[in-house]
C-alpha positions, 0 to 999 in steps of 0.5 A: 565479462564484467557488468558495469553499473553507474550509480545514479547518486554519485556517478561512480562506475561499479564493476563486477556486478555489485549490488551497491555502490562502493562509494555511497552504498546506493542500491544498483541491482534492480531487485534491491531498488524495487525492494527499497522502493516498496519499503519506502512507500510502506514507511510513508504510508505508515507515517502519513496522518490519517485524513479527516474522514478516517478520523471521523470514522474512528471518532464515531466507532469509538464514541462513548454514546451507545446510540452513535456506536450502534448506528455506525455498526448498523450502517456498516452492516448494511454496507457489507450486505450491499457489497456482498450482493453487488459482488454476487451479481458481478460474479454472476455476470462474469460467470454466465458468458464464460 
C-alpha cells in the first residue's frame, strides 16, 4: 500500500511516501515540516532588529562612563538576588504540599 501526499504548494500528488514534492521540492513529511519551521523561526529571530529597550540596556552596559556601568551591574545584581530569593520561595511553596 502506497502513501499519497498532496503538496500544499503546487497541488501535485506524490506517491510512495516521499518526503519532498517531486515538482517543487516542498517538504511533505511532518518531521521535515516541523524541522523547517523551527529553522525558519530561528532565522527570523536572528534577523529581527533589537528592541529599543534592548538597545538601551546594551548602551548602558557598554557605557564609557564607569558610574553608569557600575550602576547597571548593581541593579543587575539586586535583580539576580531578588529572582533567586523568589525562586527559593516558589520552590518551598511547591515542595511543602508534596
